[in-house]
C-alpha positions, 0 to 999 in steps of 0.5 A: 432545634427541638423536635416537633412532638409526634402527631397522635394517630387517628385511633388515638383521637377516637373516644375511649369507648370506641378505642376499646371496642376496636381492640376486638378487631385487632386480630382481624387485621392479620386475617386480611388476604391479598387481592386475587389477581386479575383475569381469574377464572370466574367459575372458580380458581380450580374449576370448582363451580364456586361463585365470587360475590362482592360488595363495594361502596363506590362513594359516588365515584369520588376518590380519597383524592376528592376526584370524581373518576368513574373510570377508576372505579370501573377498573377496581370492579374489573380487579374483583373478578366477581360473578355477583356485585352489589354496589352502594352509592352508585347513583347521584344522591340529590336531584335526579338519581341517575347512575354514575357508571358506564354500565355498558363499558363495565359489561364489555370488560367484565361480563357483569350485567346490570339488574334493572331496578331503578325507577329513575331513567338512567338510574342504576339502583334504589337509594344508591344500591345496585346489583350486577350479575354475570351468567344469570337472570333475575326472576324476582326483584323488590325495592325495600324502603328502610325506616329511619331519618335518612333515605335508606333502602335495600334490594331483594333479588332472586337469581337463577344461576347456572349453579342454582338459585340464589337470593341476594339482599343488598343494603346500605344502612344508616349512620345512627345505631338505633336506625340500623337496628330498626333497618335490620329488623325490617329486612328480617321481616321482609324475608320472613315469608320468602321461599326457602333458598340459599341467600346472601346479604351484603352491603355497607352496613355501617356497623363495626361493633361485634357481638350483642352490642352490634345493631346487626345482632338481630340478623344473626338469627338468620345469617349467623354466626357472623364470621370475623370482621374484615376492616374495609374503612377508611380505604387508606388505613382500614380499621373499621369493618363497616362492610359485610357479606353474610350468608344463609345457611352459614356454610355457603361462604367458603372464604372472604377477604378485603380487596386491598389494591393500590387502585382500590385505596384511591378510588373510594373511601371504602375497600371492596369485600369479596367472598367465595360461595359454593351453592352445590353442597347447600342445594344438595343438603336441602334436596 
């Protein structure tokens, strides 16, 4: 019996131009770190007053097995040990934009409190973007409508934390490159007159291209230089760095990795990203 010819890999089925660009990302695969263990000290593993921020596209709680399972997503959120968590696709996409998670249960399990931003009763966020914070308070929040054919949005939230002030921008950018470029420029314009403050931008930015070819290149003026891309999609065999955590000033982030656990590989088509930030040195330099 003749052997069946091997099936081409998912990468081999991609267009040639895409495969060439992915070659740039090969080195990043070796830089993925294991997930931190549950029960981490949220003030920092070494008592260093650092914060863990995370971004997670929960895909409306539909896993790679096509099951709708908010409890499984909540368990992944608990694994993250985050102090600040940005979620994408946290609300229903059509009809009444109500939230999909049990936020009360998540708060009891993790201490993360939902920042109220939605205009819809029972909604978690704005255009699917939601923000959860532990041990801090929101002093200002804004919903931003982003240009493009799809209903995309961003949140700008200023927080007062025990470690100091921090502005968080969370966004879910569009599928078309020209729309992402417009959306990146729109976010920069929204931040142009903002008061000086350490800042992070995180979310599903839907862009895997590095360098000048990236639709995110305009963001480098404020949030660059970008760190190495960390592949987070698709969750079972990630090779595209669609999710990002960026910072201003650049030294705010001290470490970043993809949270790659067996549960995270099932719960959504994206893996979460986490990053450790240190506010104290940045604030002391600005004083």
